[in-house]
N, C-alpha and C positions, 0 to 999 in steps of 0.2 A: 472280277472283283471278288475279294475273298470274304466269305461270310463271317460276321462278327460272332465270336466265341461268347454268346451271351451268359452261359452258365458259369464261365470263369470270373465274371465281373460284377455280377449282382447277387444278392444273398439269397432270395426266394428260390425254390427249386424250379428249373425249367420245365417246359412242357415235356412228357416222356411217354405218353401213351395215347390210345385211340380216344379215350374219353376226354383228355385234355385237349386234343386236336379239335374235337368235335365242339367243346366248350369255347375255343378260341374262334371257331367260325361263326358261332352264335353270336359272340361279341363283336366280331366284325360287321355283323348285320344290324345289330341292335345299338351300339354305343358310339358315341361321338368320341373324337380323338382326346378331348379335355377330360371327359368322364373316364376313358381308359387311364390316362395318366394319373388321376385322382386314385383309381383303383389300384394302380401300381404303386403309387406313394404309400398306400395303406398297406401294401405287401402282397398284392395278386401279381405273381410274376406272369402269369398268362396274358395279363393286359399289357405288359411290355412287349411280349412276343407279337402281339397283334400290331401294336404301334410300329414295330420294328419292320415287320412284313409290309406293312401299308406305305411306309415312306423311304425305306432304304435305297431303292432304285432311284428316285427323284432327287435324293439328298446326295448320293454318289455322283450322278450325272452333273448336278450343280458343281460339285467341288472339283471334278475331272475338268469341266469346260472352264472353271474359274481359273485353276492353277495351270492348265495345260500340262499337267505331270501327273501320270498315274500313281506313282509312288507316293508324291505329296498329296494327292486326293485320298489315297488308302489310308495314310497316317492321320490326316486331319478327320476323315470319316470316323475312324477308330475313337480318336480324341474327343470328337463332338458326342458321340454316343456314350461315351465313358463319363463325360461331364454331366451329361443329363441324368445318367444313372446315380452319380454321386450326389447330385442336387436335388434329387427327387423328394426328400423330406421337406424340402422349403418350397415346393412347386405350389403356385397359386394361378388358377386359370383367368389371368387378368387380360390376356389376348389369346387369339386362336393358336392351338397347338403348332400348327405349322409356323405361324410367325415365330413362336418361341423355338422352335427346333431350329430353323433356318437362322435365327439370330445367334444361337448357340454356335453353330457351324461357321457362320460369318465371323464371329469374333475368334474362333480357334484358328481360322485361316489367318486372320490379321496377326494374331500372336506368332503363328508359324513364321509368317514373312518377316515379322520384326525379330525373331530368334535368329533367322537365317541372314537377316540384314540385307537380303536382296531376293528378288522375285525371279527364280532361275528354273531352266529345265524346261523347255517347251516340247511337248510331245505332239508327234504327227498321228497318235492314235485316234481313230473316229469310233465313237460309240456304235457298237454292233447294230446292224440293221437287221431286224428280224424279218425273215423271208415270210410272205404271205403266198400260199399256194394259189390262192385267187388272182394274185397279180401276173400280169405277163412280164416275161424277161425285161422287155423295154421300160416298163413301168418301174420295175425294180432299180434298173439302172439310173433312170431318171431321178428317182428318190435319193438314191446313194450319192449320186453327183450333186444334188442340190444340198445334201447334207454336208458333204465335203466342202463345198463352196461357203457354206455357213460356218463352218468349224475354222476355215482359213480366215473368214471376214471377222470372227469374233477375236482372233489374235490381234487385230489391229486396233481394237477398242481400247481406250483407258481403262485402268483397272476398275475405277469407281462406276463407270458406264457398263462395263461387262458385267460387274457384280449385279447392278440393278436390273439389267435385262434378264440375267439367270434367274434371279429371284423371281421375276414374273414369268418366265417361261418354264423353268423347272420346278420352282416352289409353287406356283400358282398364286402368288402373293398379290395383293392389290397394291396401288401406289400408297396408301395409308400404311400397309403392312410393310412395304419396302423401307418407308421412312423409319419405322420403329425398330426394324431389323438392323438397320445400318446406323441408326443414331443421328439421322439428319432431319430437317424439316420436310414437310410434304412437297413444297415447291421445288426443293432441291432433288428429291427423289424423282418427281415428276419430269424435271429437266433432264436429269441423268438418262431416264428411260426413254424420253423423246430423242435425244441427241444419239443414243445407241440405235434407235431405230433408223434414224436418218442415215447414219453412218454405215450400217449393215447394208442398206439398200444401194448407197453408193458404191460400197466395196463390192457387192455382188453383181451390180450393173444388171440386175434382172429382177424387178419387183414381183413377178409371179413365183421365183424360186424362193423369194423371202416369205411370201404369202402362204406357200406350201409347207414351208419347213417351220414357222413359228406361229404361235397364236397372235391374234390381231391386237395391237397396243390400243388400249381404250383412249378415246379423245375425252378427257376429262377437264 
């Protein structure tokens, strides 16, 4: 994934020295996302750097698995952050920041699909598996195979169900947050998430692989 050139698209000066980095680390420990976004809205560029570093990986994974295309994921990723930056003056903490961020990304993806008039270009790319020296080779192989089966199973889901599942899995959103992010009622969001979970289990033919690859869907 290409790192976003934050210096080129927002006005305040980016982090540039050891003191700025130390300041960002202190904010990481002390401030919640919404508070950081409010600080960025008021001109604190370092607050944005912290938010970007916190959420860039999960947002990119969400878009990559949603679009099944690394080029599309990269384009929408850049567009979503750019939109958030341009709209910062109007930001109000009416929902969790992650809900706000993933709603922006969701809408940017929908706009992308509408512009292209088709959802094209499936990728066989699998998110990189970070090696853990503590894991035995056999365990690493099992994890990779489980992840590959999950990626293949995700491709079989309808777009709305895959979106709901990835908002839960990658974004950490609750059912209520998913409903807000996708503009549907709670029961619809809950239904999409449940159907996605059921279909993934059926596609993978291995309940243990699902349990080891994804977070548990809440029974609400």
